[in-house]
C-alpha positions as CSV (number, residue, x, y, z in Angstrom):
1,M,86.0,93.7,80.4
2,D,86.1,90.4,78.4
3,H,86.7,90.0,74.7
4,V,83.0,90.2,73.8
5,E,82.5,93.4,75.7
6,R,85.6,95.0,74.3
7,L,84.7,94.1,70.7
8,A,81.2,95.6,71.1
9,A,82.8,98.8,72.6
10,F,85.3,98.9,69.7
11,R,82.5,98.8,67.2
12,T,80.6,101.5,69.0
13,E,83.7,103.8,69.3
14,A,84.4,103.3,65.6
15,T,80.9,104.4,64.7
16,V,81.1,107.4,66.9
17,F,84.5,108.3,65.6
18,E,83.2,108.2,62.1
19,K,80.3,110.5,63.0
20,A,82.7,113.0,64.6
21,V,84.9,113.0,61.6
22,R,82.0,113.6,59.2
23,R,80.9,116.5,61.4
24,A,84.3,118.0,61.2
25,F,84.5,117.6,57.4
26,D,81.1,119.1,57.0
27,L,82.4,122.4,58.4
28,D,83.8,125.1,56.1
29,E,87.5,125.0,55.3
30,P,90.0,124.7,56.7
31,V,89.7,121.2,58.2
32,P,89.6,121.6,62.0
33,A,92.8,121.1,64.0
34,V,93.0,118.4,66.7
35,P,93.7,120.2,70.0
36,A,95.4,117.2,71.6
37,C,97.8,116.8,68.7
38,P,99.4,120.1,67.8
39,G,100.0,120.4,64.1
40,W,97.5,117.8,63.2
41,T,94.1,118.2,61.6
42,V,91.2,115.8,61.6
43,T,92.5,114.5,58.2
44,D,95.8,113.5,59.8
45,L,94.0,111.8,62.6
46,V,91.8,109.7,60.3
47,T,94.7,108.8,58.1
48,H,96.8,107.7,61.1
49,L,94.1,105.5,62.7
50,G,93.0,104.0,59.3
51,G,96.7,103.1,58.6
52,V,97.1,101.5,62.1
53,H,94.0,99.4,61.6
54,R,95.2,98.1,58.3
55,Y,98.6,97.3,59.7
56,L,97.1,95.3,62.5
57,A,94.6,93.6,60.2
58,Y,97.7,92.2,58.4
59,V,99.3,91.0,61.6
60,L,96.0,89.3,62.7
61,R,95.1,87.9,59.3
62,E,98.5,86.3,58.8
63,R,98.8,85.2,62.4
64,L,102.3,86.6,62.4
65,A,104.7,85.3,65.1
66,A,107.2,88.2,64.6
67,P,107.0,91.8,63.5
68,P,106.1,92.1,59.8
69,D,108.7,93.0,57.2
70,P,107.7,96.5,56.1
71,A,109.1,95.8,52.6
72,G,106.3,93.3,52.1
73,L,103.5,95.6,53.2
74,A,101.4,97.8,50.9
75,L,98.6,100.2,51.8
76,P,96.1,101.1,49.1
77,E,96.1,104.8,48.1
78,V,94.6,106.9,50.9
79,P,91.7,109.0,49.4
80,D,92.0,112.7,49.3
81,D,88.2,113.3,49.3
82,P,87.0,113.7,52.9
83,D,83.9,111.5,52.4
84,A,86.0,108.8,50.7
85,L,88.6,109.1,53.4
86,T,86.0,108.6,56.1
87,D,84.6,105.6,54.3
88,W,88.1,104.2,54.0
89,F,88.5,104.5,57.8
90,A,85.1,102.9,58.4
91,Q,85.9,99.9,56.2
92,G,89.2,99.3,57.9
93,A,87.7,99.4,61.3
94,R,85.0,96.9,60.3
95,E,87.5,94.5,58.8
96,L,89.6,94.7,62.0
97,A,86.6,94.1,64.2
98,E,85.7,91.0,62.1
99,L,89.2,89.7,62.6
100,F,89.0,90.2,66.3
101,H,85.7,88.3,66.3
102,E,87.1,85.5,64.2
103,L,90.3,85.0,66.3
104,G,88.8,85.4,69.7
105,P,91.0,86.5,72.6
106,D,93.6,83.7,72.8
107,T,95.1,83.3,69.3
108,E,98.8,83.5,69.7
109,L,100.6,86.0,67.5
110,W,103.1,88.8,67.6
111,T,102.7,91.9,69.8
112,W,105.3,94.2,71.3
113,S,104.3,93.1,74.8
114,V,104.9,90.0,76.9
115,E,101.3,89.0,76.2
116,Q,101.4,87.6,72.7
117,T,97.6,87.3,71.9
118,S,95.0,88.7,69.7
119,G,93.2,89.8,72.9
120,F,96.1,92.2,73.7
121,W,95.6,94.0,70.4
122,L,91.8,94.4,70.9
123,R,92.4,95.9,74.4
124,M,95.0,98.2,73.0
125,Q,93.0,99.3,70.0
126,L,89.8,99.9,71.9
127,I,91.6,102.2,74.3
128,E,93.4,104.1,71.5
129,L,90.2,104.4,69.5
130,A,88.2,105.7,72.4
131,V,90.9,108.4,73.1
132,H,91.2,109.3,69.4
133,R,87.4,109.6,69.3
134,W,87.6,112.0,72.1
135,D,90.3,113.9,70.1
136,A,88.1,114.0,67.0
137,E,85.1,115.3,69.0
138,S,87.4,117.9,70.6
139,A,88.1,119.3,67.2
140,T,84.5,120.5,66.8
141,G,83.2,121.1,70.2
142,T,82.6,119.3,73.5
143,P,83.9,115.7,73.5
144,G,81.9,112.9,75.0
145,R,83.2,111.1,77.9
146,L,84.9,107.7,77.7
147,A,82.7,104.8,78.8
148,P,83.4,104.1,82.5
149,D,84.4,100.5,81.9
150,V,86.7,101.4,79.0
151,A,88.2,104.3,81.0
152,A,88.9,102.2,84.1
153,D,90.5,99.5,81.9
154,A,92.6,102.2,80.3
155,V,93.9,103.3,83.7
156,T,94.8,99.7,84.6
157,Q,96.4,99.0,81.2
158,T,98.4,102.2,81.3
159,I,99.9,101.4,84.6
160,E,100.4,97.7,84.2
161,V,101.5,97.6,80.5
162,M,102.3,101.0,79.2
163,A,104.2,102.5,82.1
164,P,106.9,99.8,82.3
165,A,107.2,99.8,78.5
166,R,107.5,103.5,78.1
167,R,110.1,103.7,80.9
168,G,112.2,101.2,79.0
169,W,111.7,102.7,75.5
170,R,112.6,106.2,76.7
171,Q,115.2,105.3,79.3
172,A,113.4,107.2,82.0
173,P,115.2,108.0,85.2
174,P,115.0,105.5,88.0
175,G,112.2,105.9,90.5
176,A,113.0,106.9,94.0
177,G,110.1,105.2,95.7
178,E,107.5,107.8,94.6
179,R,104.0,106.6,95.6
180,Y,101.2,107.8,93.3
181,R,97.6,107.1,94.1
182,F,94.9,107.4,91.4
183,R,91.4,107.2,93.0
184,R,88.3,106.8,91.0
185,T,85.3,108.8,92.2
186,D,82.6,107.2,90.0
187,G,83.6,103.6,91.0
188,P,85.4,101.6,93.7
189,E,88.8,101.3,92.1
190,T,92.0,102.8,93.5
191,W,95.4,102.4,91.8
192,T,98.5,102.9,94.0
193,V,101.7,103.0,91.9
194,V,105.2,102.8,93.4
195,L,108.1,103.7,91.1
196,S,111.3,102.1,92.6
197,G,114.4,101.9,90.5
198,D,113.3,100.4,87.2
199,R,110.2,98.8,88.6
200,V,106.6,99.9,88.4
201,L,104.6,98.3,91.2
202,L,100.8,98.4,91.3
203,E,98.9,98.0,94.5
204,T,95.2,97.5,93.9
205,V,94.7,97.5,97.7
206,P,96.5,100.4,99.3
207,T,99.1,99.4,101.8
208,G,100.2,102.8,103.0
209,P,99.9,106.5,102.4
210,A,100.7,108.0,99.0
211,D,103.0,111.0,98.3
212,V,100.3,112.4,96.1
213,E,96.7,111.4,95.3
214,A,94.8,112.3,92.1
215,A,91.0,111.7,92.3
216,G,88.5,111.9,89.5
217,S,86.2,109.9,87.3
218,A,87.7,106.9,85.5
219,C,87.4,109.0,82.3
220,D,89.3,112.0,83.8
221,L,92.0,109.7,85.2
222,A,92.5,107.9,81.8
223,L,92.6,111.1,79.9
224,F,95.1,112.6,82.3
225,L,97.4,109.6,81.9
226,W,97.0,109.9,78.2
227,G,98.0,113.5,78.3
228,R,94.6,114.9,77.3
229,L,93.7,116.6,80.6
230,P,95.9,118.6,83.0
231,A,96.3,117.9,86.7
232,T,93.9,120.7,87.4
233,A,91.1,118.6,86.0
234,L,91.6,116.2,89.0
235,R,91.3,116.7,92.8
236,V,94.9,116.5,94.0
237,T,96.0,116.0,97.6
238,G,99.5,115.6,99.0
239,D,102.6,116.8,97.1
240,A,100.9,118.4,94.1
241,D,104.3,119.2,92.6
242,L,105.0,115.5,92.3
243,L,102.1,114.8,89.9
244,P,103.7,116.4,86.8
245,H,106.8,114.4,87.6
246,W,104.8,111.3,86.6
247,F,105.4,112.2,83.0
248,T,109.2,112.3,83.6
249,L,109.1,108.9,85.2
250,V,106.6,107.6,82.6
251,P,107.4,109.5,79.4
252,P,104.2,110.0,77.3
253,G,105.6,109.7,73.8
254,L,108.5,108.7,71.5
255,T,110.7,111.5,70.2
256,T,114.2,110.2,70.4
257,R,114.1,106.5,70.2
258,A,115.3,104.8,67.0
259,G,112.4,103.5,65.0
260,G,111.5,99.8,64.7
261,P,108.4,97.9,63.7
262,G,105.6,98.0,66.2
263,P,102.0,99.0,65.7
264,G,99.2,99.7,68.1
265,S,98.8,103.4,68.3
266,S,101.5,104.6,65.9
267,P,103.2,101.7,64.2
268,D,106.9,102.5,63.7
269,E,106.8,100.6,60.3
270,G,103.3,101.0,59.1
271,P,101.8,99.9,55.7
272,R,103.4,101.7,52.8
273,A,101.4,104.1,50.6
274,G,103.5,105.5,47.8
275,K,107.2,106.0,48.4
276,L,109.1,105.9,51.7
277,A,109.8,109.5,52.7
278,R,113.2,110.5,53.9
279,P,113.3,109.8,57.7
280,R,112.5,112.8,59.7
281,T,112.1,113.7,63.4
282,M,108.6,114.3,64.5
283,A,107.0,115.1,67.8
284,A,105.0,112.4,69.6
285,C,101.6,112.2,71.0
286,P,101.1,110.1,74.2
287,S,99.5,107.4,72.1
288,S,102.7,106.9,70.2
289,A,104.2,105.0,73.1
290,A,101.6,102.4,72.8
291,T,103.1,100.8,69.8
292,A,106.9,100.4,69.9
293,P,108.6,97.1,70.5
294,P,110.7,96.8,73.7
295,H,113.8,95.9,71.7
296,P,113.7,97.8,68.3
297,P,116.4,97.3,65.8
298,A,119.0,100.1,65.6
299,R,118.2,102.9,63.1
300,T,119.7,106.3,62.4
301,S,116.4,108.2,62.6
302,T,113.7,108.8,65.1
303,S,110.9,107.9,62.7
304,W,110.3,106.4,59.3
305,P,106.9,107.8,58.3
306,W,105.2,106.3,55.3
307,T,103.5,108.8,53.1
308,R,101.4,108.9,50.1
309,G,103.3,111.5,48.1
310,T,102.0,114.5,50.1
311,G,104.5,114.4,52.9
312,R,101.7,113.5,55.4
313,A,102.8,110.7,57.7
314,I,100.2,107.9,58.2
315,S,102.3,106.1,60.8
316,G,105.6,106.4,62.7
317,P,106.7,106.5,66.3
318,G,106.0,110.2,66.5
319,C,103.2,110.6,64.1
320,C,100.8,112.1,66.6
321,P,102.4,115.2,68.1
322,R,102.7,115.4,71.9
323,P,100.2,117.8,73.4
324,T,101.8,120.9,74.8
325,A,101.0,122.1,78.3
326,A,98.8,124.8,76.7
327,A,96.9,122.2,74.7
328,R,96.2,120.2,77.8
329,V,95.0,123.2,79.7
330,S,92.7,124.2,76.9
331,S,91.3,120.7,76.8
332,S,90.4,120.8,80.5
333,A,87.5,123.1,80.0
334,T,85.4,119.9,79.6
335,T,86.1,117.0,81.9
336,C,84.4,113.7,81.9
337,S,82.5,114.7,85.0
338,A,80.4,116.8,82.7
339,D,77.2,115.2,81.4
340,A,78.5,114.6,78.0
341,A,78.2,111.2,76.3
342,P,79.8,110.3,73.0
343,R,77.8,112.0,70.2
């Protein structure tokens, strides 16, 4: 996908996310829970994503060459009213999209990755928004599938960018030469990944047999790698017991790392709304690992959530709880192979 295609998809996903959120808020109390993020409601999901968008808008607008100083950031009061909160999200998504349009793909600025461009942030944010749209729809019924091109890009990005980063952030055990193959059944792509020592090696053209192969649509593969679907949603051949080991070698979230600035999915030091709450340990959703810098400054806590006086975190390295095995299994009732488009 190029920058123009990603930007169009980002705007589409933002619109569908907004619709899913309004459906959830139109239901009777209580606000629906988000199955993929235990302990979170749709309100938390909207607040999280809206905060991330505003954080990144600041990075893009200022063309920052280094992580922003959280002391200089301020987030306007997050609305309590569900309709106003949804409008607040939609406004932030529109403003971020306009900045992506204005800067194009090649503007140099700070990211947590080796790639220091505005295009990196659009790719990261499109993938996160698509997954969180799936999360929001899951809260009220059957979620629509991820668009095939977005899902395939998410698989590639997860392996090429996220896997090495997550291994470093979480000090994952060294690979022993495990060969994983992810085969797309609705397209030609095959991803063969070898984990050797500290290295994550991607073979786009298979050069030998794999220890385990997981086959499914691009959407099913992407959601599995993001912790939304269990291995049972895929067609697994070879050493099936090795597939869950992927998440040991490529940890899905941040629960023990000291916090440092780094937005993308869950910025460690997001915009402030109200007072800074006392640091507290929080569970992590797989998306959380999409944000942290590779070399965070030392801190004494695993997260520094910014709140708006209610104790609800809008950002932090563990602001989206990691799905439990039970949550992943319950989500597997609907895979992307079903004829379900975003609503």
